[in-house]
Gaussian input, Z-matrix of N, CA and C with variables (Angstrom, degrees):
# hf/3-21g

backbone

0 1
 N
 C     1     B1
 C     2     B2     1     A1
 N     3     B3     2     A2     1     D1
 C     4     B4     3     A3     2     D2
 C     5     B5     4     A4     3     D3
 N     6     B6     5     A5     4     D4
 C     7     B7     6     A6     5     D5
 C     8     B8     7     A7     6     D6
 N     9     B9     8     A8     7     D7
 C    10    B10     9     A9     8     D8
 C    11    B11    10    A10     9     D9
 N    12    B12    11    A11    10    D10
 C    13    B13    12    A12    11    D11
 C    14    B14    13    A13    12    D12
 N    15    B15    14    A14    13    D13
 C    16    B16    15    A15    14    D14
 C    17    B17    16    A16    15    D15
 N    18    B18    17    A17    16    D16
 C    19    B19    18    A18    17    D17
 C    20    B20    19    A19    18    D18
 N    21    B21    20    A20    19    D19
 C    22    B22    21    A21    20    D20
 C    23    B23    22    A22    21    D21
 N    24    B24    23    A23    22    D22
 C    25    B25    24    A24    23    D23
 C    26    B26    25    A25    24    D24
 N    27    B27    26    A26    25    D25
 C    28    B28    27    A27    26    D26
 C    29    B29    28    A28    27    D27
 N    30    B30    29    A29    28    D28
 C    31    B31    30    A30    29    D29
 C    32    B32    31    A31    30    D30
 N    33    B33    32    A32    31    D31
 C    34    B34    33    A33    32    D32
 C    35    B35    34    A34    33    D33
 N    36    B36    35    A35    34    D34
 C    37    B37    36    A36    35    D35
 C    38    B38    37    A37    36    D36
 N    39    B39    38    A38    37    D37
 C    40    B40    39    A39    38    D38
 C    41    B41    40    A40    39    D39
 N    42    B42    41    A41    40    D40
 C    43    B43    42    A42    41    D41
 C    44    B44    43    A43    42    D42
 N    45    B45    44    A44    43    D43
 C    46    B46    45    A45    44    D44
 C    47    B47    46    A46    45    D45
 N    48    B48    47    A47    46    D46
 C    49    B49    48    A48    47    D47
 C    50    B50    49    A49    48    D48
 N    51    B51    50    A50    49    D49
 C    52    B52    51    A51    50    D50
 C    53    B53    52    A52    51    D51
 N    54    B54    53    A53    52    D52
 C    55    B55    54    A54    53    D53
 C    56    B56    55    A55    54    D54
 N    57    B57    56    A56    55    D55
 C    58    B58    57    A57    56    D56
 C    59    B59    58    A58    57    D57
 N    60    B60    59    A59    58    D58
 C    61    B61    60    A60    59    D59
 C    62    B62    61    A61    60    D60
 N    63    B63    62    A62    61    D61
 C    64    B64    63    A63    62    D62
 C    65    B65    64    A64    63    D63
 N    66    B66    65    A65    64    D64
 C    67    B67    66    A66    65    D65
 C    68    B68    67    A67    66    D66
 N    69    B69    68    A68    67    D67
 C    70    B70    69    A69    68    D68
 C    71    B71    70    A70    69    D69
 N    72    B72    71    A71    70    D70
 C    73    B73    72    A72    71    D71
 C    74    B74    73    A73    72    D72
 N    75    B75    74    A74    73    D73
 C    76    B76    75    A75    74    D74
 C    77    B77    76    A76    75    D75
 N    78    B78    77    A77    76    D76
 C    79    B79    78    A78    77    D77
 C    80    B80    79    A79    78    D78
 N    81    B81    80    A80    79    D79
 C    82    B82    81    A81    80    D80
 C    83    B83    82    A82    81    D81
 N    84    B84    83    A83    82    D82
 C    85    B85    84    A84    83    D83
 C    86    B86    85    A85    84    D84
 N    87    B87    86    A86    85    D85
 C    88    B88    87    A87    86    D86
 C    89    B89    88    A88    87    D87
 N    90    B90    89    A89    88    D88
 C    91    B91    90    A90    89    D89
 C    92    B92    91    A91    90    D90
 N    93    B93    92    A92    91    D91
 C    94    B94    93    A93    92    D92
 C    95    B95    94    A94    93    D93
 N    96    B96    95    A95    94    D94
 C    97    B97    96    A96    95    D95
 C    98    B98    97    A97    96    D96
 N    99    B99    98    A98    97    D97
 C   100   B100    99    A99    98    D98
 C   101   B101   100   A100    99    D99
 N   102   B102   101   A101   100   D100
 C   103   B103   102   A102   101   D101
 C   104   B104   103   A103   102   D102
 N   105   B105   104   A104   103   D103
 C   106   B106   105   A105   104   D104
 C   107   B107   106   A106   105   D105
 N   108   B108   107   A107   106   D106
 C   109   B109   108   A108   107   D107
 C   110   B110   109   A109   108   D108
 N   111   B111   110   A110   109   D109
 C   112   B112   111   A111   110   D110
 C   113   B113   112   A112   111   D111
 N   114   B114   113   A113   112   D112
 C   115   B115   114   A114   113   D113
 C   116   B116   115   A115   114   D114
 N   117   B117   116   A116   115   D115
 C   118   B118   117   A117   116   D116
 C   119   B119   118   A118   117   D117
 N   120   B120   119   A119   118   D118
 C   121   B121   120   A120   119   D119
 C   122   B122   121   A121   120   D120
 N   123   B123   122   A122   121   D121
 C   124   B124   123   A123   122   D122
 C   125   B125   124   A124   123   D123
 N   126   B126   125   A125   124   D124
 C   127   B127   126   A126   125   D125
 C   128   B128   127   A127   126   D126
 N   129   B129   128   A128   127   D127
 C   130   B130   129   A129   128   D128
 C   131   B131   130   A130   129   D129
 N   132   B132   131   A131   130   D130
 C   133   B133   132   A132   131   D131
 C   134   B134   133   A133   132   D132
 N   135   B135   134   A134   133   D133
 C   136   B136   135   A135   134   D134
 C   137   B137   136   A136   135   D135
 N   138   B138   137   A137   136   D136
 C   139   B139   138   A138   137   D137
 C   140   B140   139   A139   138   D138
 N   141   B141   140   A140   139   D139
 C   142   B142   141   A141   140   D140
 C   143   B143   142   A142   141   D141
 N   144   B144   143   A143   142   D142
 C   145   B145   144   A144   143   D143
 C   146   B146   145   A145   144   D144
 N   147   B147   146   A146   145   D145
 C   148   B148   147   A147   146   D146
 C   149   B149   148   A148   147   D147
 N   150   B150   149   A149   148   D148
 C   151   B151   150   A150   149   D149
 C   152   B152   151   A151   150   D150
 N   153   B153   152   A152   151   D151
 C   154   B154   153   A153   152   D152
 C   155   B155   154   A154   153   D153
 N   156   B156   155   A155   154   D154
 C   157   B157   156   A156   155   D155
 C   158   B158   157   A157   156   D156
 N   159   B159   158   A158   157   D157
 C   160   B160   159   A159   158   D158
 C   161   B161   160   A160   159   D159
 N   162   B162   161   A161   160   D160
 C   163   B163   162   A162   161   D161
 C   164   B164   163   A163   162   D162
 N   165   B165   164   A164   163   D163
 C   166   B166   165   A165   164   D164
 C   167   B167   166   A166   165   D165
 N   168   B168   167   A167   166   D166
 C   169   B169   168   A168   167   D167
 C   170   B170   169   A169   168   D168
 N   171   B171   170   A170   169   D169
 C   172   B172   171   A171   170   D170
 C   173   B173   172   A172   171   D171
 N   174   B174   173   A173   172   D172
 C   175   B175   174   A174   173   D173
 C   176   B176   175   A175   174   D174
 N   177   B177   176   A176   175   D175
 C   178   B178   177   A177   176   D176
 C   179   B179   178   A178   177   D177
 N   180   B180   179   A179   178   D178
 C   181   B181   180   A180   179   D179
 C   182   B182   181   A181   180   D180
 N   183   B183   182   A182   181   D181
 C   184   B184   183   A183   182   D182
 C   185   B185   184   A184   183   D183
 N   186   B186   185   A185   184   D184
 C   187   B187   186   A186   185   D185
 C   188   B188   187   A187   186   D186
 N   189   B189   188   A188   187   D187
 C   190   B190   189   A189   188   D188
 C   191   B191   190   A190   189   D189
 N   192   B192   191   A191   190   D190
 C   193   B193   192   A192   191   D191
 C   194   B194   193   A193   192   D192
 N   195   B195   194   A194   193   D193
 C   196   B196   195   A195   194   D194
 C   197   B197   196   A196   195   D195
 N   198   B198   197   A197   196   D196
 C   199   B199   198   A198   197   D197
 C   200   B200   199   A199   198   D198
 N   201   B201   200   A200   199   D199
 C   202   B202   201   A201   200   D200
 C   203   B203   202   A202   201   D201
 N   204   B204   203   A203   202   D202
 C   205   B205   204   A204   203   D203
 C   206   B206   205   A205   204   D204
 N   207   B207   206   A206   205   D205
 C   208   B208   207   A207   206   D206
 C   209   B209   208   A208   207   D207
 N   210   B210   209   A209   208   D208
 C   211   B211   210   A210   209   D209
 C   212   B212   211   A211   210   D210
 N   213   B213   212   A212   211   D211
 C   214   B214   213   A213   212   D212
 C   215   B215   214   A214   213   D213
 N   216   B216   215   A215   214   D214
 C   217   B217   216   A216   215   D215
 C   218   B218   217   A217   216   D216
 N   219   B219   218   A218   217   D217
 C   220   B220   219   A219   218   D218
 C   221   B221   220   A220   219   D219
 N   222   B222   221   A221   220   D220
 C   223   B223   222   A222   221   D221
 C   224   B224   223   A223   222   D222
 N   225   B225   224   A224   223   D223
 C   226   B226   225   A225   224   D224
 C   227   B227   226   A226   225   D225
 N   228   B228   227   A227   226   D226
 C   229   B229   228   A228   227   D227
 C   230   B230   229   A229   228   D228
 N   231   B231   230   A230   229   D229
 C   232   B232   231   A231   230   D230
 C   233   B233   232   A232   231   D231
 N   234   B234   233   A233   232   D232
 C   235   B235   234   A234   233   D233
 C   236   B236   235   A235   234   D234
 N   237   B237   236   A236   235   D235
 C   238   B238   237   A237   236   D236
 C   239   B239   238   A238   237   D237
 N   240   B240   239   A239   238   D238
 C   241   B241   240   A240   239   D239
 C   242   B242   241   A241   240   D240
 N   243   B243   242   A242   241   D241
 C   244   B244   243   A243   242   D242
 C   245   B245   244   A244   243   D243
 N   246   B246   245   A245   244   D244
 C   247   B247   246   A246   245   D245
 C   248   B248   247   A247   246   D246
 N   249   B249   248   A248   247   D247
 C   250   B250   249   A249   248   D248
 C   251   B251   250   A250   249   D249
 N   252   B252   251   A251   250   D250
 C   253   B253   252   A252   251   D251
 C   254   B254   253   A253   252   D252
 N   255   B255   254   A254   253   D253
 C   256   B256   255   A255   254   D254
 C   257   B257   256   A256   255   D255
 N   258   B258   257   A257   256   D256
 C   259   B259   258   A258   257   D257
 C   260   B260   259   A259   258   D258
 N   261   B261   260   A260   259   D259
 C   262   B262   261   A261   260   D260
 C   263   B263   262   A262   261   D261
 N   264   B264   263   A263   262   D262
 C   265   B265   264   A264   263   D263
 C   266   B266   265   A265   264   D264
 N   267   B267   266   A266   265   D265
 C   268   B268   267   A267   266   D266
 C   269   B269   268   A268   267   D267
 N   270   B270   269   A269   268   D268
 C   271   B271   270   A270   269   D269
 C   272   B272   271   A271   270   D270
 N   273   B273   272   A272   271   D271
 C   274   B274   273   A273   272   D272
 C   275   B275   274   A274   273   D273
 N   276   B276   275   A275   274   D274
 C   277   B277   276   A276   275   D275
 C   278   B278   277   A277   276   D276
 N   279   B279   278   A278   277   D277
 C   280   B280   279   A279   278   D278
 C   281   B281   280   A280   279   D279
 N   282   B282   281   A281   280   D280
 C   283   B283   282   A282   281   D281
 C   284   B284   283   A283   282   D282
 N   285   B285   284   A284   283   D283
 C   286   B286   285   A285   284   D284
 C   287   B287   286   A286   285   D285
 N   288   B288   287   A287   286   D286
 C   289   B289   288   A288   287   D287
 C   290   B290   289   A289   288   D288
 N   291   B291   290   A290   289   D289
 C   292   B292   291   A291   290   D290
 C   293   B293   292   A292   291   D291
 N   294   B294   293   A293   292   D292
 C   295   B295   294   A294   293   D293
 C   296   B296   295   A295   294   D294
 N   297   B297   296   A296   295   D295
 C   298   B298   297   A297   296   D296
 C   299   B299   298   A298   297   D297
 N   300   B300   299   A299   298   D298
 C   301   B301   300   A300   299   D299
 C   302   B302   301   A301   300   D300
 N   303   B303   302   A302   301   D301
 C   304   B304   303   A303   302   D302
 C   305   B305   304   A304   303   D303
 N   306   B306   305   A305   304   D304
 C   307   B307   306   A306   305   D305
 C   308   B308   307   A307   306   D306
 N   309   B309   308   A308   307   D307
 C   310   B310   309   A309   308   D308
 C   311   B311   310   A310   309   D309
 N   312   B312   311   A311   310   D310
 C   313   B313   312   A312   311   D311
 C   314   B314   313   A313   312   D312
 N   315   B315   314   A314   313   D313
 C   316   B316   315   A315   314   D314
 C   317   B317   316   A316   315   D315
 N   318   B318   317   A317   316   D316
 C   319   B319   318   A318   317   D317
 C   320   B320   319   A319   318   D318
 N   321   B321   320   A320   319   D319
 C   322   B322   321   A321   320   D320
 C   323   B323   322   A322   321   D321
 N   324   B324   323   A323   322   D322
 C   325   B325   324   A324   323   D323
 C   326   B326   325   A325   324   D324
 N   327   B327   326   A326   325   D325
 C   328   B328   327   A327   326   D326
 C   329   B329   328   A328   327   D327

   B1=1.4453
   B2=1.5301
   B3=1.3123
   B4=1.4613
   B5=1.5166
   B6=1.3164
   B7=1.4674
   B8=1.5217
   B9=1.3199
   B10=1.4613
   B11=1.5243
   B12=1.3281
   B13=1.4577
   B14=1.5316
   B15=1.3328
   B16=1.4559
   B17=1.5243
   B18=1.3019
   B19=1.4646
   B20=1.5304
   B21=1.3556
   B22=1.4686
   B23=1.5312
   B24=1.3262
   B25=1.4694
   B26=1.5264
   B27=1.3162
   B28=1.4638
   B29=1.5249
   B30=1.3109
   B31=1.4596
   B32=1.5307
   B33=1.3368
   B34=1.4638
   B35=1.5203
   B36=1.3100
   B37=1.4652
   B38=1.5194
   B39=1.3154
   B40=1.4652
   B41=1.5241
   B42=1.3164
   B43=1.4581
   B44=1.5266
   B45=1.3317
   B46=1.4660
   B47=1.5278
   B48=1.3202
   B49=1.4696
   B50=1.5236
   B51=1.3176
   B52=1.4670
   B53=1.5201
   B54=1.3407
   B55=1.4615
   B56=1.5191
   B57=1.3251
   B58=1.4664
   B59=1.5231
   B60=1.3111
   B61=1.4580
   B62=1.5286
   B63=1.3265
   B64=1.4544
   B65=1.5146
   B66=1.3127
   B67=1.4585
   B68=1.5282
   B69=1.3138
   B70=1.4598
   B71=1.5138
   B72=1.3202
   B73=1.4618
   B74=1.5163
   B75=1.3241
   B76=1.4621
   B77=1.5235
   B78=1.3147
   B79=1.4605
   B80=1.5230
   B81=1.3215
   B82=1.4609
   B83=1.5258
   B84=1.3246
   B85=1.4687
   B86=1.5299
   B87=1.3288
   B88=1.4648
   B89=1.5272
   B90=1.3296
   B91=1.4665
   B92=1.5132
   B93=1.3306
   B94=1.4731
   B95=1.5205
   B96=1.3199
   B97=1.4626
   B98=1.5277
   B99=1.3161
   B100=1.4700
   B101=1.5282
   B102=1.3425
   B103=1.4646
   B104=1.5203
   B105=1.3170
   B106=1.4614
   B107=1.5302
   B108=1.3248
   B109=1.4547
   B110=1.5198
   B111=1.3283
   B112=1.4569
   B113=1.5142
   B114=1.3315
   B115=1.4534
   B116=1.5265
   B117=1.3484
   B118=1.4641
   B119=1.5190
   B120=1.3256
   B121=1.4612
   B122=1.5199
   B123=1.3341
   B124=1.4651
   B125=1.5240
   B126=1.3193
   B127=1.4592
   B128=1.5324
   B129=1.3244
   B130=1.4658
   B131=1.5219
   B132=1.3360
   B133=1.4623
   B134=1.5272
   B135=1.3211
   B136=1.4662
   B137=1.5286
   B138=1.3057
   B139=1.4726
   B140=1.5249
   B141=1.3256
   B142=1.4703
   B143=1.5232
   B144=1.3329
   B145=1.4620
   B146=1.5261
   B147=1.3374
   B148=1.4682
   B149=1.5251
   B150=1.3281
   B151=1.4628
   B152=1.5174
   B153=1.3311
   B154=1.4638
   B155=1.5213
   B156=1.3054
   B157=1.4618
   B158=1.5254
   B159=1.3343
   B160=1.4624
   B161=1.5264
   B162=1.3402
   B163=1.4743
   B164=1.5267
   B165=1.3318
   B166=1.4609
   B167=1.5225
   B168=1.3426
   B169=1.4727
   B170=1.5264
   B171=1.3366
   B172=1.4634
   B173=1.5234
   B174=1.3343
   B175=1.4680
   B176=1.5223
   B177=1.3231
   B178=1.4692
   B179=1.5208
   B180=1.3250
   B181=1.4693
   B182=1.5266
   B183=1.3261
   B184=1.4659
   B185=1.5212
   B186=1.3161
   B187=1.4689
   B188=1.5259
   B189=1.3186
   B190=1.4636
   B191=1.5232
   B192=1.3206
   B193=1.4611
   B194=1.5266
   B195=1.3257
   B196=1.4643
   B197=1.5309
   B198=1.3124
   B199=1.4641
   B200=1.5234
   B201=1.3265
   B202=1.4541
   B203=1.5145
   B204=1.3361
   B205=1.4604
   B206=1.5194
   B207=1.3252
   B208=1.4600
   B209=1.5228
   B210=1.3188
   B211=1.4584
   B212=1.5139
   B213=1.3290
   B214=1.4612
   B215=1.5276
   B216=1.3429
   B217=1.4699
   B218=1.5310
   B219=1.3270
   B220=1.4551
   B221=1.5270
   B222=1.3112
   B223=1.4612
   B224=1.5283
   B225=1.3144
   B226=1.4648
   B227=1.5258
   B228=1.3286
   B229=1.4595
   B230=1.5161
   B231=1.2923
   B232=1.4542
   B233=1.5178
   B234=1.3113
   B235=1.4615
   B236=1.5146
   B237=1.3047
   B238=1.4638
   B239=1.5153
   B240=1.3331
   B241=1.4561
   B242=1.5193
   B243=1.3247
   B244=1.4612
   B245=1.5214
   B246=1.3290
   B247=1.4601
   B248=1.5181
   B249=1.3254
   B250=1.4575
   B251=1.5230
   B252=1.3122
   B253=1.4657
   B254=1.5180
   B255=1.3114
   B256=1.4595
   B257=1.5181
   B258=1.3027
   B259=1.4559
   B260=1.5185
   B261=1.3301
   B262=1.4583
   B263=1.5252
   B264=1.3175
   B265=1.4618
   B266=1.5147
   B267=1.3030
   B268=1.4577
   B269=1.5133
   B270=1.3230
   B271=1.4543
   B272=1.5168
   B273=1.2938
   B274=1.4496
   B275=1.5262
   B276=1.3168
   B277=1.4595
   B278=1.5155
   B279=1.3162
   B280=1.4493
   B281=1.5171
   B282=1.2922
   B283=1.4577
   B284=1.5193
   B285=1.3074
   B286=1.4625
   B287=1.5198
   B288=1.3240
   B289=1.4570
   B290=1.5232
   B291=1.3117
   B292=1.4593
   B293=1.5234
   B294=1.3419
   B295=1.4597
   B296=1.5173
   B297=1.3031
   B298=1.4683
   B299=1.5195
   B300=1.3119
   B301=1.4500
   B302=1.5251
   B303=1.3302
   B304=1.4623
   B305=1.5175
   B306=1.3142
   B307=1.4591
   B308=1.5126
   B309=1.3224
   B310=1.4543
   B311=1.5122
   B312=1.2968
   B313=1.4431
   B314=1.5276
   B315=1.3164
   B316=1.4643
   B317=1.5203
   B318=1.3163
   B319=1.4515
   B320=1.5107
   B321=1.3260
   B322=1.4529
   B323=1.5225
   B324=1.3518
   B325=1.4551
   B326=1.5324
   B327=1.3088
   B328=1.4640
   B329=1.5071
   A1=111.01
   A2=116.16
   A3=119.25
   A4=110.26
   A5=117.17
   A6=119.63
   A7=112.27
   A8=117.85
   A9=120.99
   A10=113.69
   A11=117.29
   A12=119.33
   A13=113.51
   A14=117.36
   A15=120.73
   A16=113.04
   A17=117.81
   A18=119.61
   A19=110.92
   A20=119.45
   A21=117.58
   A22=112.94
   A23=117.49
   A24=120.11
   A25=111.03
   A26=116.43
   A27=120.79
   A28=110.51
   A29=117.49
   A30=120.32
   A31=110.97
   A32=116.90
   A33=120.04
   A34=111.20
   A35=117.12
   A36=121.43
   A37=109.85
   A38=117.02
   A39=121.31
   A40=110.22
   A41=116.91
   A42=120.22
   A43=111.30
   A44=117.61
   A45=121.06
   A46=111.10
   A47=116.28
   A48=120.76
   A49=110.06
   A50=116.59
   A51=120.27
   A52=110.19
   A53=116.96
   A54=121.15
   A55=112.53
   A56=117.66
   A57=120.95
   A58=110.82
   A59=116.40
   A60=121.92
   A61=107.54
   A62=115.66
   A63=123.24
   A64=115.63
   A65=117.95
   A66=119.45
   A67=112.42
   A68=117.71
   A69=121.35
   A70=114.61
   A71=117.57
   A72=121.37
   A73=111.90
   A74=116.72
   A75=120.67
   A76=110.41
   A77=116.18
   A78=119.99
   A79=111.07
   A80=116.56
   A81=120.96
   A82=110.77
   A83=116.96
   A84=120.93
   A85=110.10
   A86=117.36
   A87=120.57
   A88=110.44
   A89=116.68
   A90=120.45
   A91=112.53
   A92=116.51
   A93=120.34
   A94=110.91
   A95=116.32
   A96=120.19
   A97=110.31
   A98=117.42
   A99=120.86
   A100=110.91
   A101=117.34
   A102=121.20
   A103=111.74
   A104=115.89
   A105=121.31
   A106=112.04
   A107=116.91
   A108=121.07
   A109=114.48
   A110=117.63
   A111=120.91
   A112=114.74
   A113=116.56
   A114=120.62
   A115=108.19
   A116=116.24
   A117=119.15
   A118=110.71
   A119=114.89
   A120=120.32
   A121=108.84
   A122=115.90
   A123=122.73
   A124=111.42
   A125=116.65
   A126=121.54
   A127=111.38
   A128=117.48
   A129=121.01
   A130=111.90
   A131=116.40
   A132=120.77
   A133=110.44
   A134=117.53
   A135=121.37
   A136=110.44
   A137=116.97
   A138=121.03
   A139=111.50
   A140=116.71
   A141=120.49
   A142=113.22
   A143=117.49
   A144=119.94
   A145=112.63
   A146=117.19
   A147=121.94
   A148=112.15
   A149=116.77
   A150=122.07
   A151=109.07
   A152=115.41
   A153=118.32
   A154=107.53
   A155=115.74
   A156=120.50
   A157=110.92
   A158=116.44
   A159=121.11
   A160=111.17
   A161=117.85
   A162=121.17
   A163=110.60
   A164=115.46
   A165=120.54
   A166=110.90
   A167=117.09
   A168=120.98
   A169=111.57
   A170=116.42
   A171=120.34
   A172=111.43
   A173=117.40
   A174=120.73
   A175=110.68
   A176=117.16
   A177=121.27
   A178=109.85
   A179=118.06
   A180=121.39
   A181=110.44
   A182=117.06
   A183=121.21
   A184=110.93
   A185=116.84
   A186=120.67
   A187=111.75
   A188=117.65
   A189=121.49
   A190=110.31
   A191=115.78
   A192=120.74
   A193=111.91
   A194=116.87
   A195=120.46
   A196=112.08
   A197=117.07
   A198=124.55
   A199=112.35
   A200=116.61
   A201=121.69
   A202=109.67
   A203=115.73
   A204=120.99
   A205=108.47
   A206=115.02
   A207=119.70
   A208=107.69
   A209=114.78
   A210=122.16
   A211=108.19
   A212=115.65
   A213=121.66
   A214=107.95
   A215=117.34
   A216=119.32
   A217=110.24
   A218=116.27
   A219=121.15
   A220=109.98
   A221=117.12
   A222=121.48
   A223=111.97
   A224=117.94
   A225=120.31
   A226=112.71
   A227=116.26
   A228=121.31
   A229=111.65
   A230=116.11
   A231=120.77
   A232=111.62
   A233=114.99
   A234=121.33
   A235=111.34
   A236=114.03
   A237=122.54
   A238=106.07
   A239=117.12
   A240=121.66
   A241=108.74
   A242=115.50
   A243=121.56
   A244=109.52
   A245=115.97
   A246=120.68
   A247=108.90
   A248=115.93
   A249=122.20
   A250=106.59
   A251=116.91
   A252=120.96
   A253=110.16
   A254=115.51
   A255=118.94
   A256=108.32
   A257=117.43
   A258=121.61
   A259=113.34
   A260=117.94
   A261=120.46
   A262=112.28
   A263=117.87
   A264=119.72
   A265=111.42
   A266=114.08
   A267=122.13
   A268=104.34
   A269=116.89
   A270=121.41
   A271=112.27
   A272=115.34
   A273=121.74
   A274=106.58
   A275=115.92
   A276=120.92
   A277=110.06
   A278=115.86
   A279=119.17
   A280=108.31
   A281=114.68
   A282=121.16
   A283=109.79
   A284=116.93
   A285=120.78
   A286=108.95
   A287=116.69
   A288=121.30
   A289=112.28
   A290=117.27
   A291=120.00
   A292=113.21
   A293=118.13
   A294=121.08
   A295=110.35
   A296=115.38
   A297=121.26
   A298=110.01
   A299=116.52
   A300=122.03
   A301=109.39
   A302=116.23
   A303=119.67
   A304=112.12
   A305=117.53
   A306=120.82
   A307=109.82
   A308=115.03
   A309=121.23
   A310=107.61
   A311=117.46
   A312=122.27
   A313=107.92
   A314=116.54
   A315=121.41
   A316=107.99
   A317=117.27
   A318=121.28
   A319=110.66
   A320=117.73
   A321=120.57
   A322=110.61
   A323=117.05
   A324=119.57
   A325=110.54
   A326=116.33
   A327=120.62
   A328=111.38
   D1=-45.11
   D2=-179.42
   D3=-61.69
   D4=-48.54
   D5=-177.45
   D6=-72.69
   D7=-24.20
   D8=-178.90
   D9=-85.83
   D10=-29.26
   D11=-175.16
   D12=-119.56
   D13=-56.52
   D14=-171.67
   D15=-68.67
   D16=-42.76
   D17=-178.89
   D18=-64.88
   D19=-47.79
   D20=176.48
   D21=-60.58
   D22=-38.38
   D23=177.40
   D24=-63.89
   D25=-43.51
   D26=179.37
   D27=-63.85
   D28=-39.88
   D29=179.32
   D30=-64.84
   D31=-36.45
   D32=176.88
   D33=-65.18
   D34=-41.34
   D35=178.19
   D36=-64.34
   D37=-45.01
   D38=179.18
   D39=-60.11
   D40=-44.92
   D41=179.76
   D42=-63.89
   D43=-38.05
   D44=177.37
   D45=-61.79
   D46=-40.32
   D47=179.28
   D48=-65.95
   D49=-44.43
   D50=179.31
   D51=-63.66
   D52=-43.25
   D53=-179.07
   D54=-66.94
   D55=-26.81
   D56=179.88
   D57=-62.05
   D58=-26.67
   D59=176.47
   D60=-95.26
   D61=62.28
   D62=-171.37
   D63=-50.83
   D64=-41.31
   D65=-177.85
   D66=-92.74
   D67=0.67
   D68=175.88
   D69=76.98
   D70=18.33
   D71=-177.04
   D72=-59.19
   D73=-48.69
   D74=-178.25
   D75=-64.41
   D76=-44.37
   D77=179.53
   D78=-64.53
   D79=-34.93
   D80=178.20
   D81=-64.64
   D82=-44.21
   D83=179.99
   D84=-64.09
   D85=-46.19
   D86=179.59
   D87=-63.47
   D88=-42.86
   D89=179.36
   D90=-60.59
   D91=-45.62
   D92=178.92
   D93=-65.77
   D94=-39.39
   D95=178.80
   D96=-63.09
   D97=-41.03
   D98=176.23
   D99=-64.25
   D100=-41.35
   D101=177.91
   D102=-61.88
   D103=-28.78
   D104=-179.16
   D105=-89.87
   D106=15.60
   D107=176.21
   D108=89.43
   D109=11.16
   D110=177.25
   D111=88.60
   D112=1.50
   D113=-178.17
   D114=-152.81
   D115=135.95
   D116=179.64
   D117=-158.79
   D118=151.09
   D119=174.17
   D120=-70.92
   D121=151.37
   D122=-179.34
   D123=-50.48
   D124=-53.34
   D125=-174.97
   D126=-61.97
   D127=-39.74
   D128=-179.45
   D129=-67.99
   D130=-42.65
   D131=-179.89
   D132=-68.16
   D133=-40.08
   D134=177.67
   D135=-59.79
   D136=-45.27
   D137=179.85
   D138=-64.04
   D139=-42.48
   D140=-177.55
   D141=-67.34
   D142=-31.21
   D143=-176.93
   D144=-81.70
   D145=-20.49
   D146=-177.85
   D147=57.48
   D148=33.75
   D149=177.36
   D150=-96.02
   D151=161.09
   D152=172.17
   D153=-71.09
   D154=161.21
   D155=-179.93
   D156=-58.55
   D157=-41.87
   D158=-179.14
   D159=-64.79
   D160=-46.49
   D161=178.90
   D162=-60.57
   D163=-42.23
   D164=-179.03
   D165=-64.02
   D166=-46.92
   D167=179.28
   D168=-59.18
   D169=-43.01
   D170=179.83
   D171=-64.94
   D172=-41.38
   D173=178.50
   D174=-65.22
   D175=-43.47
   D176=179.27
   D177=-63.30
   D178=-42.00
   D179=179.26
   D180=-61.97
   D181=-43.47
   D182=179.28
   D183=-64.37
   D184=-45.79
   D185=-178.82
   D186=-66.86
   D187=-35.50
   D188=177.75
   D189=-69.15
   D190=-44.94
   D191=-179.61
   D192=-63.29
   D193=-35.26
   D194=179.59
   D195=-85.77
   D196=3.06
   D197=178.76
   D198=61.19
   D199=31.99
   D200=174.04
   D201=-82.71
   D202=-34.65
   D203=175.23
   D204=-130.02
   D205=162.79
   D206=172.90
   D207=-125.77
   D208=149.88
   D209=-179.86
   D210=-100.64
   D211=126.73
   D212=179.40
   D213=-116.42
   D214=114.90
   D215=178.61
   D216=-67.14
   D217=139.69
   D218=178.23
   D219=-95.05
   D220=147.25
   D221=-175.93
   D222=-64.52
   D223=-31.55
   D224=-178.71
   D225=-94.47
   D226=14.61
   D227=179.16
   D228=101.90
   D229=154.11
   D230=-178.96
   D231=88.08
   D232=-177.78
   D233=-179.28
   D234=-131.31
   D235=158.03
   D236=172.34
   D237=-121.29
   D238=138.69
   D239=178.12
   D240=-109.13
   D241=135.87
   D242=-179.69
   D243=-129.12
   D244=138.40
   D245=176.97
   D246=-72.94
   D247=135.87
   D248=176.45
   D249=-98.13
   D250=111.56
   D251=179.62
   D252=-112.09
   D253=81.79
   D254=172.72
   D255=-141.25
   D256=167.94
   D257=-174.69
   D258=-69.08
   D259=-14.54
   D260=-178.91
   D261=-89.96
   D262=-3.06
   D263=-176.97
   D264=-92.73
   D265=161.69
   D266=175.21
   D267=-100.13
   D268=81.16
   D269=-169.59
   D270=-105.49
   D271=146.57
   D272=175.66
   D273=-101.38
   D274=120.65
   D275=-177.95
   D276=-118.49
   D277=144.80
   D278=173.59
   D279=-69.16
   D280=144.73
   D281=-176.44
   D282=-96.64
   D283=158.92
   D284=175.76
   D285=-74.33
   D286=171.71
   D287=-178.35
   D288=-62.99
   D289=-21.79
   D290=-178.06
   D291=-76.43
   D292=-14.23
   D293=-179.53
   D294=-77.75
   D295=146.82
   D296=176.72
   D297=-73.55
   D298=-42.45
   D299=-179.27
   D300=-89.38
   D301=157.54
   D302=178.82
   D303=-84.55
   D304=-11.43
   D305=-179.19
   D306=-139.54
   D307=147.89
   D308=177.01
   D309=-126.32
   D310=131.85
   D311=178.44
   D312=-98.97
   D313=127.82
   D314=177.56
   D315=-105.39
   D316=118.64
   D317=-179.27
   D318=-91.19
   D319=149.22
   D320=177.51
   D321=-67.33
   D322=150.30
   D323=177.56
   D324=-65.75
   D325=147.37
   D326=-179.97
   D327=-88.67

């Protein structure tokens, strides 16, 4: 029953979430943040992603709201973004070569 119903349903939901980010903006921000060691200043991450200010703000807001990243205010002004890697987060992780999809969404336990 689980493999016949729940797994296909879950895969459809996961694919819908991935497809909602049609241009890959959110995945691009997370990918660049991971490349930068999981933590980066606002200005540095914005430059690396080559996104418009509006696209970047929207991606950061989505990632913060989903608890994928956290915003840390800096003492000299500005913000630093850090990836939250714990089981309670709604995190986007790169998949191994054995996965069919390039991304796997991990949902928090209910």
